[in-house]
Residue, then its C-alpha position, 0 to 999 in steps of 0.5 A: m768506939v764510945i768506950t775508947l772515946v770516954e777513956g781517952k777523954l777521962g782516962y778511965m771508964q766508970e764501973g757499970l758504964e762500960k756494960r751499959v755502952r756495950e748494950i747499945k745495938d742502934r748504930e745511928f744512936q752510937y754515931a750520934l752519941i760519939k759526935r756529942l761526946i766529941g763536941y762537949e767537954d762534960v762527957l759524964e753529963v752527956l752520958k747521963k743525959e743520952l743513956n738516962l743514967t745516974i753517975p756520980s761526978 
């Protein structure tokens, strides 16, 4: 669901990000992440912070 949400907001999924998202096994964290992604315009900034990623903007 996270991947679908990101693709819906951005129109694409950056390389390597899909793999990292699929590695998340904690359901509570997934739901919290989804809520944050829905509530914020800057999807990449949320992902950077929550997943501790370096994503080129």
